[in-house]
BAVO-63255 format. One record per residue (C-alpha): x, y, z; residue in one letter. Coordinates in steps of 0.02 Angstrom, whole numbers, plus 50000, padded with zeros to 5 digits. Example, Ala and Ser with C-alpha at 12.3 -4.5 7.8 and 13.67 -1.06 7.14 Angstrom:
BEGIN
+-------+-------+-------+------+
!     u !     v !     w ! rest !
+-------+-------+-------+------+
! 50615 ! 49775 ! 50390 !    a !
! 50684 ! 49947 ! 50357 !    s !
+-------+-------+-------+------+
END
This chain:
BEGIN
+-------+-------+-------+------+
!     u !     v !     w ! rest !
+-------+-------+-------+------+
! 45066 ! 49487 ! 43597 !    m !
! 44959 ! 49374 ! 43712 !    s !
! 44849 ! 49231 ! 43701 !    n !
! 44766 ! 49303 ! 43859 !    g !
! 44878 ! 49170 ! 43968 !    n !
! 45034 ! 49275 ! 43970 !    g !
! 45106 ! 49187 ! 43830 !    q !
! 45145 ! 49232 ! 43671 !    p !
! 45016 ! 49175 ! 43518 !    t !
! 45079 ! 49056 ! 43407 !    p !
! 45104 ! 49189 ! 43276 !    s !
! 45234 ! 49281 ! 43396 !    a !
! 45420 ! 49299 ! 43323 !    p !
! 45542 ! 49207 ! 43391 !    a !
! 45611 ! 49368 ! 43471 !    s !
! 45448 ! 49413 ! 43569 !    a !
! 45478 ! 49228 ! 43647 !    i !
! 45642 ! 49257 ! 43691 !    a !
! 45613 ! 49403 ! 43787 !    t !
! 45530 ! 49279 ! 43926 !    t !
! 45687 ! 49184 ! 43946 !    i !
! 45774 ! 49231 ! 44103 !    k !
! 45969 ! 49216 ! 44109 !    p !
! 45967 ! 49082 ! 44237 !    t !
! 45852 ! 48996 ! 44102 !    d !
! 45998 ! 48999 ! 43976 !    l !
! 46129 ! 48959 ! 44112 !    r !
! 46013 ! 48805 ! 44161 !    g !
! 45997 ! 48743 ! 43967 !    i !
! 46176 ! 48777 ! 43925 !    l !
! 46240 ! 48641 ! 44068 !    t !
! 46147 ! 48520 ! 43948 !    y !
! 46220 ! 48562 ! 43763 !    v !
! 46370 ! 48480 ! 43786 !    p !
! 46282 ! 48313 ! 43825 !    r !
! 46155 ! 48332 ! 43694 !    f !
! 46272 ! 48407 ! 43539 !    q !
! 46279 ! 48317 ! 43387 !    g !
! 46134 ! 48180 ! 43458 !    q !
! 45986 ! 48134 ! 43367 !    i !
! 45807 ! 48164 ! 43431 !    f !
! 45657 ! 48081 ! 43351 !    i !
! 45521 ! 48208 ! 43358 !    i !
! 45349 ! 48120 ! 43334 !    a !
! 45210 ! 48260 ! 43340 !    i !
! 45029 ! 48193 ! 43338 !    d !
! 44907 ! 48263 ! 43216 !    g !
! 44816 ! 48339 ! 43349 !    a !
! 44960 ! 48448 ! 43408 !    i !
! 44975 ! 48501 ! 43230 !    v !
! 44798 ! 48561 ! 43246 !    a !
! 44838 ! 48649 ! 43404 !    d !
! 44876 ! 48839 ! 43437 !    e !
! 45032 ! 48794 ! 43508 !    n !
! 45108 ! 48708 ! 43356 !    f !
! 45203 ! 48880 ! 43320 !    g !
! 45285 ! 48889 ! 43477 !    n !
! 45319 ! 48700 ! 43462 !    l !
! 45420 ! 48746 ! 43292 !    l !
! 45520 ! 48892 ! 43376 !    v !
! 45558 ! 48757 ! 43510 !    d !
! 45641 ! 48638 ! 43376 !    i !
! 45730 ! 48784 ! 43298 !    a !
! 45816 ! 48820 ! 43471 !    v !
! 45856 ! 48634 ! 43465 !    l !
! 45950 ! 48645 ! 43306 !    r !
! 46033 ! 48802 ! 43357 !    s !
! 46112 ! 48703 ! 43499 !    l !
! 46167 ! 48568 ! 43376 !    g !
! 46044 ! 48441 ! 43409 !    i !
! 45999 ! 48349 ! 43258 !    k !
! 45800 ! 48340 ! 43243 !    a !
! 45705 ! 48215 ! 43147 !    v !
! 45508 ! 48247 ! 43135 !    l !
! 45383 ! 48101 ! 43120 !    v !
! 45198 ! 48165 ! 43117 !    h !
! 45030 ! 48081 ! 43134 !    g !
! 44885 ! 48124 ! 43045 !    i !
! 44734 ! 48034 ! 43143 !    g !
! 44653 ! 48202 ! 43194 !    h !
! 44643 ! 48273 ! 43009 !    q !
! 44588 ! 48109 ! 42948 !    i !
! 44434 ! 48111 ! 43069 !    l !
! 44418 ! 48292 ! 43002 !    e !
! 44402 ! 48252 ! 42818 !    l !
! 44305 ! 48098 ! 42850 !    s !
! 44163 ! 48214 ! 42938 !    t !
! 44188 ! 48363 ! 42811 !    a !
! 44162 ! 48226 ! 42659 !    r !
! 44054 ! 48117 ! 42750 !    k !
! 44165 ! 47969 ! 42695 !    i !
! 44174 ! 47836 ! 42828 !    a !
! 44347 ! 47770 ! 42876 !    i !
! 44408 ! 47594 ! 42938 !    t !
! 44527 ! 47671 ! 43071 !    n !
! 44607 ! 47827 ! 43089 !    a !
! 44783 ! 47798 ! 43181 !    d !
! 44843 ! 47664 ! 43054 !    g !
! 44843 ! 47502 ! 43167 !    t !
! 44688 ! 47424 ! 43103 !    g !
! 44615 ! 47399 ! 42919 !    i !
! 44642 ! 47538 ! 42807 !    t !
! 44534 ! 47534 ! 42655 !    d !
! 44550 ! 47635 ! 42482 !    a !
! 44448 ! 47770 ! 42551 !    a !
! 44537 ! 47781 ! 42715 !    t !
! 44707 ! 47774 ! 42639 !    l !
! 44642 ! 47906 ! 42492 !    d !
! 44614 ! 48019 ! 42652 !    l !
! 44772 ! 47973 ! 42737 !    a !
! 44864 ! 48029 ! 42582 !    i !
! 44781 ! 48199 ! 42581 !    r !
! 44799 ! 48224 ! 42770 !    a !
! 44970 ! 48179 ! 42760 !    s !
! 45005 ! 48303 ! 42622 !    s !
! 44930 ! 48445 ! 42737 !    r !
! 45027 ! 48400 ! 42889 !    v !
! 45188 ! 48396 ! 42800 !    s !
! 45151 ! 48556 ! 42711 !    h !
! 45112 ! 48644 ! 42874 !    a !
! 45265 ! 48582 ! 42946 !    l !
! 45374 ! 48634 ! 42795 !    v !
! 45298 ! 48811 ! 42812 !    e !
! 45316 ! 48820 ! 42988 !    g !
! 45507 ! 48768 ! 42989 !    l !
! 45526 ! 48882 ! 42852 !    t !
! 45472 ! 49035 ! 42940 !    q !
! 45600 ! 48989 ! 43078 !    n !
! 45738 ! 48980 ! 42960 !    g !
! 45760 ! 48799 ! 42949 !    l !
! 45809 ! 48700 ! 42808 !    k !
! 45695 ! 48531 ! 42796 !    c !
! 45627 ! 48400 ! 42655 !    a !
! 45493 ! 48278 ! 42651 !    i !
! 45551 ! 48120 ! 42610 !    t !
! 45510 ! 47953 ! 42551 !    n !
! 45624 ! 47852 ! 42657 !    a !
! 45504 ! 47723 ! 42719 !    v !
! 45492 ! 47563 ! 42643 !    r !
! 45342 ! 47471 ! 42684 !    a !
! 45254 ! 47318 ! 42657 !    l !
! 45079 ! 47261 ! 42686 !    p !
! 45037 ! 47192 ! 42850 !    v !
! 44938 ! 47064 ! 42757 !    g !
! 44800 ! 46941 ! 42831 !    i !
! 44799 ! 46941 ! 43030 !    i !
! 44668 ! 46819 ! 43098 !    k !
! 44589 ! 46784 ! 42925 !    g !
! 44548 ! 46975 ! 42906 !    i !
! 44642 ! 47073 ! 42763 !    d !
! 44718 ! 47245 ! 42827 !    q !
! 44713 ! 47303 ! 42646 !    q !
! 44832 ! 47452 ! 42635 !    f !
! 44894 ! 47454 ! 42817 !    t !
! 45079 ! 47443 ! 42801 !    g !
! 45233 ! 47394 ! 42924 !    k !
! 45414 ! 47457 ! 42916 !    v !
! 45517 ! 47336 ! 42808 !    e !
! 45676 ! 47475 ! 42808 !    r !
! 45732 ! 47632 ! 42832 !    i !
! 45848 ! 47734 ! 42703 !    d !
! 45957 ! 47784 ! 42843 !    k !
! 46093 ! 47829 ! 42718 !    d !
! 45972 ! 47954 ! 42640 !    f !
! 45930 ! 48028 ! 42799 !    l !
! 46095 ! 48038 ! 42868 !    s !
! 46150 ! 48131 ! 42707 !    d !
! 46009 ! 48261 ! 42745 !    l !
! 46039 ! 48276 ! 42930 !    i !
! 46241 ! 48308 ! 42900 !    d !
! 46187 ! 48448 ! 42768 !    r !
! 46099 ! 48534 ! 42912 !    q !
! 45921 ! 48489 ! 42838 !    v !
! 45780 ! 48416 ! 42948 !    v !
! 45695 ! 48259 ! 42887 !    p !
! 45509 ! 48265 ! 42894 !    i !
! 45418 ! 48083 ! 42888 !    l !
! 45241 ! 48055 ! 42864 !    s !
! 45150 ! 47888 ! 42924 !    p !
! 45137 ! 47841 ! 42740 !    v !
! 45271 ! 47717 ! 42665 !    g !
! 45290 ! 47658 ! 42499 !    f !
! 45299 ! 47473 ! 42445 !    g !
! 45401 ! 47380 ! 42323 !    p !
! 45277 ! 47444 ! 42187 !    d !
! 45289 ! 47630 ! 42242 !    g !
! 45118 ! 47611 ! 42309 !    k !
! 45070 ! 47701 ! 42464 !    s !
! 45036 ! 47600 ! 42634 !    l !
! 44971 ! 47680 ! 42794 !    r !
! 45088 ! 47666 ! 42934 !    v !
! 45060 ! 47700 ! 43122 !    n !
! 45166 ! 47850 ! 43160 !    s !
! 45213 ! 47780 ! 43349 !    d !
! 45297 ! 47643 ! 43263 !    l !
! 45368 ! 47729 ! 43134 !    l !
! 45453 ! 47853 ! 43264 !    a !
! 45533 ! 47684 ! 43363 !    s !
! 45593 ! 47605 ! 43186 !    e !
! 45675 ! 47769 ! 43149 !    l !
! 45753 ! 47781 ! 43323 !    a !
! 45841 ! 47609 ! 43298 !    e !
! 45878 ! 47640 ! 43112 !    a !
! 45961 ! 47811 ! 43160 !    l !
! 46037 ! 47759 ! 43341 !    h !
! 45938 ! 47900 ! 43402 !    a !
! 45965 ! 47961 ! 43579 !    t !
! 45797 ! 48009 ! 43616 !    k !
! 45605 ! 47973 ! 43558 !    i !
! 45503 ! 48118 ! 43614 !    i !
! 45315 ! 48089 ! 43579 !    y !
! 45216 ! 48249 ! 43578 !    l !
! 45023 ! 48205 ! 43608 !    a !
! 44870 ! 48285 ! 43686 !    p !
! 44889 ! 48210 ! 43845 !    a !
! 44993 ! 48263 ! 44006 !    a !
! 45108 ! 48116 ! 43985 !    g !
! 45088 ! 47931 ! 44013 !    l !
! 44930 ! 47899 ! 44125 !    e !
! 44921 ! 47745 ! 44232 !    i !
! 44792 ! 47712 ! 44346 !    d !
! 44719 ! 47879 ! 44288 !    e !
! 44868 ! 47975 ! 44344 !    k !
! 45028 ! 48017 ! 44261 !    v !
! 45191 ! 47935 ! 44282 !    r !
! 45327 ! 48037 ! 44281 !    r !
! 45451 ! 47904 ! 44265 !    e !
! 45440 ! 47708 ! 44232 !    i !
! 45569 ! 47575 ! 44195 !    s !
! 45562 ! 47480 ! 44046 !    i !
! 45535 ! 47323 ! 44153 !    d !
! 45394 ! 47391 ! 44240 !    a !
! 45293 ! 47445 ! 44081 !    l !
! 45315 ! 47286 ! 43994 !    r !
! 45251 ! 47196 ! 44130 !    k !
! 45104 ! 47315 ! 44132 !    l !
! 45070 ! 47279 ! 43945 !    l !
! 45074 ! 47097 ! 43963 !    q !
! 44974 ! 47078 ! 44112 !    d !
! 44871 ! 47237 ! 44148 !    q !
! 44872 ! 47350 ! 43983 !    p !
! 44699 ! 47410 ! 44037 !    e !
! 44794 ! 47508 ! 44178 !    r !
! 44875 ! 47627 ! 44044 !    i !
! 44757 ! 47744 ! 43969 !    a !
! 44695 ! 47691 ! 43796 !    e !
! 44761 ! 47858 ! 43715 !    s !
! 44940 ! 47805 ! 43773 !    g !
! 44949 ! 47627 ! 43755 !    r !
! 45021 ! 47626 ! 43576 !    s !
! 45164 ! 47750 ! 43634 !    k !
! 45190 ! 47633 ! 43765 !    a !
! 45204 ! 47484 ! 43664 !    v !
! 45333 ! 47562 ! 43541 !    h !
! 45439 ! 47641 ! 43686 !    a !
! 45462 ! 47471 ! 43758 !    v !
! 45507 ! 47420 ! 43586 !    k !
! 45628 ! 47568 ! 43552 !    a !
! 45712 ! 47540 ! 43711 !    i !
! 45738 ! 47357 ! 43692 !    e !
! 45824 ! 47393 ! 43513 !    n !
! 45943 ! 47515 ! 43595 !    g !
! 45862 ! 47699 ! 43617 !    t !
! 45904 ! 47746 ! 43782 !    p !
! 45751 ! 47847 ! 43831 !    r !
! 45580 ! 47894 ! 43763 !    v !
! 45478 ! 48034 ! 43839 !    h !
! 45288 ! 48054 ! 43818 !    i !
! 45231 ! 48234 ! 43847 !    l !
! 45085 ! 48366 ! 43804 !    d !
! 45127 ! 48458 ! 43651 !    g !
! 44998 ! 48597 ! 43708 !    r !
! 45103 ! 48655 ! 43837 !    v !
! 45206 ! 48814 ! 43799 !    f !
! 45396 ! 48777 ! 43815 !    d !
! 45340 ! 48595 ! 43858 !    g !
! 45473 ! 48529 ! 43740 !    l !
! 45619 ! 48619 ! 43807 !    l !
! 45580 ! 48597 ! 43985 !    n !
! 45570 ! 48407 ! 43956 !    e !
! 45735 ! 48416 ! 43884 !    i !
! 45825 ! 48544 ! 43976 !    f !
! 45766 ! 48515 ! 44167 !    s !
! 45792 ! 48375 ! 44283 !    s !
! 45617 ! 48360 ! 44326 !    e !
! 45526 ! 48376 ! 44162 !    g !
! 45342 ! 48405 ! 44122 !    v !
! 45296 ! 48232 ! 44046 !    g !
! 45342 ! 48053 ! 44074 !    s !
! 45499 ! 47969 ! 44042 !    l !
! 45532 ! 47787 ! 44008 !    v !
! 45707 ! 47708 ! 44027 !    y !
! 45810 ! 47545 ! 44032 !    g !
! 45805 ! 47441 ! 44187 !    n !
! 45805 ! 47525 ! 44360 !    d !
! 45997 ! 47502 ! 44379 !    y !
! 46035 ! 47583 ! 44232 !    q !
! 46024 ! 47745 ! 44280 !    q !
! 46146 ! 47713 ! 44420 !    i !
! 46323 ! 47736 ! 44383 !    r !
! 46507 ! 47763 ! 44461 !    k !
! 46543 ! 47949 ! 44494 !    a !
! 46657 ! 48040 ! 44396 !    r !
! 46789 ! 48169 ! 44437 !    k !
! 46669 ! 48284 ! 44326 !    s !
! 46525 ! 48257 ! 44460 !    d !
! 46620 ! 48325 ! 44603 !    v !
! 46543 ! 48495 ! 44596 !    r !
! 46366 ! 48425 ! 44560 !    l !
! 46381 ! 48317 ! 44699 !    i !
! 46442 ! 48454 ! 44815 !    y !
! 46299 ! 48554 ! 44762 !    n !
! 46158 ! 48416 ! 44772 !    l !
! 46204 ! 48365 ! 44959 !    t !
! 46229 ! 48557 ! 45027 !    r !
! 46052 ! 48573 ! 45100 !    n !
! 46070 ! 48402 ! 45185 !    a !
! 46223 ! 48456 ! 45261 !    v !
! 46160 ! 48607 ! 45327 !    r !
! 46007 ! 48512 ! 45405 !    r !
! 46145 ! 48402 ! 45480 !    e !
! 46059 ! 48257 ! 45391 !    e !
! 46238 ! 48223 ! 45306 !    l !
! 46410 ! 48250 ! 45378 !    v !
! 46501 ! 48407 ! 45287 !    h !
! 46621 ! 48342 ! 45138 !    r !
! 46724 ! 48478 ! 45043 !    s !
! 46731 ! 48470 ! 44864 !    q !
! 46923 ! 48422 ! 44886 !    q !
! 46856 ! 48285 ! 45002 !    a !
! 46725 ! 48227 ! 44874 !    i !
! 46858 ! 48210 ! 44728 !    e !
! 46978 ! 48122 ! 44834 !    k !
! 46853 ! 47993 ! 44879 !    n !
! 46754 ! 48003 ! 44713 !    i !
! 46792 ! 47827 ! 44692 !    d !
! 46660 ! 47779 ! 44830 !    q !
! 46523 ! 47878 ! 44738 !    f !
! 46386 ! 47804 ! 44660 !    f !
! 46258 ! 47930 ! 44566 !    v !
! 46063 ! 47915 ! 44488 !    f !
! 46044 ! 47994 ! 44329 !    e !
! 45875 ! 48072 ! 44250 !    v !
! 45912 ! 48113 ! 44076 !    d !
! 46088 ! 48127 ! 44108 !    e !
! 46049 ! 48245 ! 44273 !    n !
! 46109 ! 48178 ! 44433 !    i !
! 45969 ! 48168 ! 44561 !    i !
! 46031 ! 48065 ! 44694 !    a !
! 46184 ! 47999 ! 44764 !    c !
! 46259 ! 47855 ! 44897 !    v !
! 46431 ! 47801 ! 44949 !    t !
! 46501 ! 47635 ! 44979 !    l !
! 46656 ! 47611 ! 45081 !    y !
! 46747 ! 47456 ! 45128 !    f !
! 46853 ! 47435 ! 45295 !    y !
! 47039 ! 47340 ! 45277 !    p !
! 47023 ! 47278 ! 45453 !    d !
! 46852 ! 47207 ! 45418 !    k !
! 46834 ! 47165 ! 45239 !    p !
! 46657 ! 47068 ! 45264 !    q !
! 46586 ! 47240 ! 45303 !    t !
! 46550 ! 47387 ! 45187 !    a !
! 46461 ! 47554 ! 45247 !    e !
! 46319 ! 47631 ! 45151 !    v !
! 46325 ! 47818 ! 45171 !    g !
! 46287 ! 48007 ! 45103 !    s !
! 46137 ! 47949 ! 45036 !    l !
! 46038 ! 48095 ! 44967 !    y !
! 45887 ! 48122 ! 44846 !    v !
! 45828 ! 48284 ! 44775 !    v !
! 45654 ! 48326 ! 44850 !    p !
! 45575 ! 48332 ! 44689 !    f !
! 45601 ! 48139 ! 44673 !    y !
! 45558 ! 48092 ! 44839 !    h !
! 45434 ! 47942 ! 44876 !    n !
! 45477 ! 47861 ! 44705 !    r !
! 45579 ! 47711 ! 44773 !    g !
! 45745 ! 47803 ! 44706 !    i !
! 45839 ! 47798 ! 44875 !    g !
! 45799 ! 47624 ! 44901 !    k !
! 45861 ! 47583 ! 44737 !    k !
! 46021 ! 47662 ! 44781 !    m !
! 46050 ! 47575 ! 44943 !    v !
! 46004 ! 47405 ! 44863 !    d !
! 46123 ! 47436 ! 44716 !    y !
! 46254 ! 47491 ! 44838 !    a !
! 46219 ! 47318 ! 44938 !    g !
! 46234 ! 47212 ! 44774 !    m !
! 46404 ! 47292 ! 44732 !    v !
! 46462 ! 47256 ! 44911 !    a !
! 46410 ! 47077 ! 44893 !    k !
! 46491 ! 47074 ! 44718 !    e !
! 46646 ! 47130 ! 44799 !    r !
! 46643 ! 46990 ! 44947 !    g !
! 46552 ! 47087 ! 45079 !    a !
! 46419 ! 46986 ! 45186 !    t !
! 46360 ! 47140 ! 45284 !    e !
! 46321 ! 47315 ! 45247 !    v !
! 46313 ! 47443 ! 45394 !    i !
! 46246 ! 47640 ! 45388 !    a !
! 46247 ! 47769 ! 45511 !    l !
! 46096 ! 47910 ! 45535 !    s !
! 46045 ! 48030 ! 45633 !    t !
! 45877 ! 48074 ! 45546 !    q !
! 45842 ! 47943 ! 45420 !    s !
! 45852 ! 47782 ! 45518 !    f !
! 45664 ! 47745 ! 45486 !    g !
! 45679 ! 47742 ! 45314 !    f !
! 45834 ! 47615 ! 45325 !    f !
! 45748 ! 47502 ! 45439 !    t !
! 45563 ! 47511 ! 45375 !    n !
! 45606 ! 47527 ! 45183 !    v !
! 45776 ! 47445 ! 45160 !    c !
! 45768 ! 47308 ! 45287 !    g !
! 45918 ! 47355 ! 45412 !    f !
! 45910 ! 47325 ! 45594 !    e !
! 45961 ! 47428 ! 45729 !    e !
! 46126 ! 47380 ! 45828 !    t !
! 46268 ! 47438 ! 45926 !    t !
! 46417 ! 47534 ! 45906 !    k !
! 46512 ! 47371 ! 45938 !    d !
! 46472 ! 47311 ! 45754 !    a !
! 46579 ! 47437 ! 45685 !    l !
! 46748 ! 47420 ! 45630 !    p !
! 46888 ! 47493 ! 45734 !    e !
! 46936 ! 47628 ! 45623 !    a !
! 46756 ! 47677 ! 45609 !    r !
! 46725 ! 47670 ! 45790 !    l !
! 46849 ! 47800 ! 45819 !    k !
! 46787 ! 47919 ! 45698 !    l !
! 46594 ! 47870 ! 45761 !    y !
! 46650 ! 47925 ! 45934 !    e !
! 46758 ! 48081 ! 45879 !    e !
! 46601 ! 48157 ! 45785 !    s !
! 46479 ! 48165 ! 45939 !    g !
! 46341 ! 48143 ! 45815 !    r !
! 46259 ! 47997 ! 45905 !    n !
! 46200 ! 47940 ! 45757 !    a !
! 46090 ! 47774 ! 45763 !    k !
! 46200 ! 47609 ! 45702 !    v !
! 46114 ! 47496 ! 45564 !    l !
! 46171 ! 47338 ! 45497 !    a !
! 46091 ! 47218 ! 45354 !    k !
! 46149 ! 47052 ! 45317 !    k !
! 46169 ! 47018 ! 45128 !    l !
! 46081 ! 46863 ! 45068 !    a !
+-------+-------+-------+------+
END
């Protein structure tokens, strides 16, 4: 059964959807399973996504995550549903997303909308064979008076009952949290769902927050930014928030907060896209936006377990004679020279840093490679800059690089200058002459 786009309808059973998955897709997914098994993902679903025709498929994707041993905690929004109820009942509301004043009438609609959305989640998860529970794990306090204005029934998170939620998770139950918290007196308070997802991630030590919204990702300057560091996003929010699309600003604010409080990564993607959730999690390219820690947090020393990945990563560059051939055995032997760049725990770039005993003040940057999908995003420069930083920490005053095809990148982007082969240490000069590659020799002083 198709929706006209060659995709199963939301009501299609899981078996019908499974028939579209290729064995190669499964192999790709299985490479991620050991990394994510047992980890907690906070999945925050906008109310508009619950109302979308792809909602049924999204619940199947969540069932897939659970079957792979990934622990999911669901948070949902209700803005779309509040606006519908407001129109249908002709009741004016003070705000739809829980960030402004919530009067009594708006709170009443919020409670009704929350009940409907939570029930839709329970129904859908039950259809997919999952145990779930709507919880009262959010303890809230009134926001109070801000700039002289009483926010009435708008709440802020005081505490998350993490023991309660952890017990549910350990019992293979998917917790469902609505954007309605409960005050000390047991009365309801409206809470923003983006904020709630961030608070949950901190309390449960989640590995990811995944915001599912009716937008392709985080739009900056009217373009979707595929990845952005917390430092860059924080600066934008402080200095030029108008550059971030208003629809994504709340998620940007809480993504920064979540990462500051220990959540490694935050994803923002379109919940209306078929298989979007799985593609975001189980592919290096993803389909939405990734917010991550500072630029160098994604770079690490290579491990022996990375040898095959590095070898496969660089094979095409070797064929094009951009890089010198290295066997897997050679890579393993020199693995301590390699640094890799990860996107969501998937290696997408590498570089080597080598020191010469006969000229310890000089280090060589080599084997630089970035997966083509990530070209023109500054990753190559980050790798070279990082290598230079490490070289300086180890006492080097100069880095050199040899290149046959990328010398323009080193000179124009990374600040290297062309020099002669006489700049090479004696051992390196001998290898250079024996290779016959006639590569350009480039050098950069470390300030």
